[in-house]
N, C-alpha and C positions, 0 to 999 in steps of 0.2 A: 733355237727352241725357248719357248717362254717358260719361266720358273714358276708362274701362279700354278695352284693346285686347289684343288676344292676341299683339301683336307685342312685348309686354314680356316674354314668356316665352322671347323668343331664337327663332332660326330653325334650320332642318337641311333639307338635299336628300336626298329620296328619289329615287334615281337619278339623274333631270335635272330634278326638280322640288321646288322651295322651297317651304317651308310654314312657318307659325308654330308653335311647338312644343307648344302648348296646343290640342288639337283638340276634336271632339265626338262621342261615342258615341251611335248612334242606335238602340240596342235599346229604350231607356224610353219611346219614341214609339211604342210599340206597346201592345197590352192586358195584362192580368195574365198571367203565366207567358210573357210573350213571344209571345201569342199573340191574334192578331184585331186590330181596329181599337182606338186609344186611347179611354179613356174620354171624354177632352176632344178631339176631333179639332183644334178650332180653336186652342187652345192648343198643341198638336203643331206645328200650322203656323206660328203666330206663332214659336215657340220657334227653328224652322228658318230662318225669314227674319230673324231677328235675328242669327243667325250672323255673315253677311258685315258687318253693322254694326258688329260688335263686333271685327273682325279674324281671327275664325276662319275659317282656310280649308281646314281638313282635317277630312273627315266619315268617320267609319268605320261601315259597316253590314253587312248580311248577306241573303242572299237568303231565310235560314231567321229571320230577324227578322219574325213575324207569321203564317207565313211572306208574303213578297213585300209587306206593309203598310209596311214602313220605307222601301223603295226607291221605291215609289209615292208616298209621300207627299214625300220628297226630291225627285222629280223635279216634283210639283206645287206644292211652295214655291220651288223654286231652280233649275229649268232656266231657260237655258241654262249655268248653272253658271260664270258668267266668273270666272277667277280661284280657283276652288275646286277642291280635288281630292277626288273622292268614290271612296273605297276601298270595295270590298265584296269578300264573301268567298262560299264556296260549299263544298259537300262534308257538309253536316249536314242530314238531312233531318227534317221535323217531322211528328207524330201527334198531337199534341193539347200542351196548356199544359205546359211544363216538360219534356217529352219531345223529345230529340234524338238521334238516330241517324246516325253517320257513313256515308257511301257514297262510296268512292273509284273506282268503276269508272270508267275513261277516258271511256266514252260520257255517263256521268251527269255527270261533271265538264265536260265539253264542253256538254251541256245547259245546267248551272248557268250558265255564262258567257255562252251565248247569250240566255237569258232574263233576266239582269241586264242586257244590252245593250239588249234591247228594254225593259224597266221602266225603266230610267234615261234611254232615250231617246238612247244616244250609239253610236259606232261603235267606239270603243274605251275598254275600263276602264282609267284611269291606274294603278291598283294593285289589283291581284286577289290574294287571300289564301286558301290552302286552309285551310277552317276546323279541319278535325283531319284528320290521316294514319289513313287506314283500316287498321286492323290486319290487315282480311281480305283485302286486296289488297296484292300487292307493292310496296312503295314506289317502287321504279323505275318501274314503271306508270304511277302517279299522277304522279309528277314529268315522265315523259316526255310524257304528255298534256299538261300544263301547258306545257312547252316548245314544243309543236307550237303550242298556240292562240298562245304568244308570237309565234313566227316568222311566224304568219299574220297580225299585227298586231291580233288581238282583245284581247291584254292587253299594256299598255305595261311595267309592272313588277310583280314576282311578290314576295309576302310569304307567310310560313307563321305557323300558330297553336298555340298548345300545344305546342311540340317540346322536344327537348333538343338539345345541340349536336352530336351526332353526326348527328341527323338533318338539321340544316341544312348539316351538312358533306355528308352524302348528296345532297341536293338542290342544291347550289351545282355539283355535276357536270352537271348540266342545264342550269340559269340562274342568274343573279346573283339571291342573296336580297337586296332591299333592306330588308324589315322583318320582323319577329317578333313577334306578339303573344301574350303569355303572361300569366297572372294574376300580378300583383304590387303589393305594395303596403307599408305599414310594418310591418305583421305577417305578411304572407303572403310570406316570401323564400325558396320554395323553387326560384325561378330565378335565383338569384344568378350560378350558372356562366354559365348562358344569357345573362345581362345582361352580365358581363364580356367573353364572346366577343363579343357586338355592339358593345361600346364599343371593344373593340381593334380590329375590322374595319368600324366606321363605318356598322353594320345599325341602322338605326332600331328601338327597341324600344317598342313600345306596351303599356302595362300596363294591362289591363281589371281593373276594380274598384277604382281606385286610391284611392278616397278612404277606404277601409277602415282604420280604426285601432284595432279591438275594445277591450279593457280601459284600453289606454292613452289612451282618450278620456274615460275615467270621471271624475266631479268630482274634483278634487283631485289627480289625475294629472299628471306632469310637461307631458303635451301641452296639459291643459287650463289648467294654470298658464301655460304660455308663450301660448296663445292669449289669455287675458285680460290679459296683460301687453302683448301687440302690438295688441289690439283686434281679433282675428280669430277665428273658429271653430275649432274642433279639425280640422273637415274641410278648412279652407284652410290650416291649417298642416301637415297630413299631405299635402297636395297640392302644396306648396310644398316640401317634402321631397322628394318624388319628382322634381319639376323639378331639383333641386339634385343628386340621386343620381349623374345621367350626362348628359352633353351630348347622348347619343343617345335620351334617354328622350323620349317621346311620348305625353304621358297623354290620354285620352279620356273625361272624365268627361261622363255623359249626365245627361238630364232631360226632362222634356216642358212645363216651366214656365220662362218668361222669368225670372222672380225668381231661380231657382234657378240657370240659368245664368250670370247677371251674378254672382251670389254666388261660384260656382266662378271664376268669371274674375278675381274679385279675389284669389285666391291669387298672381297674378303680382307683386302688390304687398308681400308679405311678404317680408323680409330675415332669413333666419336666417344667425347668425354660424358660423364653423365648430364650434366648441364646442357650440352648441345643435343643430346638424346629427348631431355625432357621439353626444351623448347620447341623442337621438332614435333613431338608429342602433343604438347597443348594445341600448337597450331593446327597439325591434322585433325584433331578432335573438333576444333570450332568449325572446319569445314563441313561437317556433319549437316 
């Protein structure tokens, strides 16, 4: 039995729920194009059931993953979720592999929440995140609908995905924003201002696609050299950099295989010096 544990990543409190910072993203337990059942269903279930054994108590999913497939697998593998925070999202519709269409009409958002409650078999969603702000619907209408569901007790805490600082501030007029989920990794740094705002205001920042390193992972690169010196993979070094970047950072690397899950968790064992961190930070910024 492996001794690695997500507790080594540190802890963060979302609203009133404390989690280990390194979580799990459940998008990859679906089929190709995030569509349909996974190719290896048993492997996906085994991966999910391994999470609590490794101390991973924060799982991020969405009704659009599959659609429905990810939430259904999580229920099958982990219900009744003892000690786990299952965060889900709504607001994106699916019409085929790799096709995503935002729908932010209040009645649709309510339907998304009610369906997620049913699929996850819970009476309240611990963290529900608006998957995208729909540009075709006034923001205030979307935020007000979410606020009403929170008041009803359907949602405990609320987060946003792929938003800018102004949108966070707009949403905060309706409800406390406890998390923001934007694309962010060593070489995708377009949301630095959002991350800084979250850090200053103690809002959890959930970077999706956290392992990407682009050309920095090429053989002979600084990242590759560091990885070999420390006995880790470039992806593990990139994930360690993400964790060190901010105390509010909550990375959610995803996989459908137990071996890859354990490899990702080993990133918590990486020790980056301040000099190494700054070197990677500078190189990553130059790739923008």
